[in-house]
C-alpha positions, -999 to 999 in steps of 0.1 A, spaced: 0 0 0 17 32 -11 21 60 14 6 92 1 3 128 14 18 145 44 21 126 76 0 139 105 15 127 138 -7 125 169 7 117 203 -14 101 230 -3 95 266 -16 63 282 -20 57 319 16 47 322 27 80 307 41 62 276 38 81 244 24 65 213 29 81 179 3 73 153 9 84 117 -18 89 91 -9 95 55 -25 114 27 6 118 5 43 109 2 60 118 34 96 111 27 98 96 62 113 62 54 135 52 82 140 20 101 126 37 132 94 47 114 91 11 101 95 -2 137 68 23 149 44 11 121 51 -26 129 46 -19 166 12 -4 158 2 -34 136 6 -14 103 27 -42 88 20 -33 52 34 2 57 64 -11 77 71 -36 49 70 -9 23 95 12 42 119 -17 47 116 -25 9 125 11 1 154 10 25 167 -23 11 166 -9 -24 189 19 -12 211 -4 10 206 -40 -1 235 -52 22 216 -44 54 209 -79 69 190 -65 99 165 -47 76 161 -79 55 154 -99 86 129 -74 99 112 -74 65 110 -112 65 94 -111 100 69 -85 89 60 -104 57 55 -136 78 30 -116 100 12 -103 69 9 -139 55 -4 -151 89 -30 -123 89 -41 -132 54 -44 -169 62 -63 -164 95 -87 -140 79 -98 -166 53 -98 -195 78 -119 -177 104 -156 -178 94 -165 -152 121 -138 -129 107 -152 -132 72 -187 -126 85 -176 -95 103 -159 -83 72 -190 -89 51 -212 -71 76 -188 -41 76 -189 -41 38 -227 -42 38 -229 -14 63 -205 7 42 -226 0 11 -258 11 29 -241 43 40 -230 49 4 -266 45 -8 -278 69 20 -253 95 9 -265 92 -27 -301 97 -17 -291 128 4 -271 142 -26 -301 136 -49 -325 154 -24 -301 183 -20 -298 186 -58 -336 186 -62 -340 212 -35 -314 235 -52 -331 232 -86 -366 237 -72 -376 201 -77 -367 201 -114 -345 174 -128 
């Protein structure tokens, strides 16, 4: 999954006064460091972490530590994909979420159509 747009960092402080940095992307950030990959992996964003490690390895293919980290992350991604398809409850939950998203999309289309009719005085 390509990273796009500027990164927006948000910090939260939990009950143990530990800071957690969460990054959201809407464009290419240029932040592609092993530290950022570790943060993503720690937050469970394995696809983003893997992308960063691949980028770093293209620049420095001799870094064994990055290759090992990428291999671990790719194994976690593979496990996630396998478990999602093995777990009927997970598939059902995903299907329900898709249906709810589709319903929201239909509702938004109806609202847009009503607003357009109101703005044109009911004419089509």
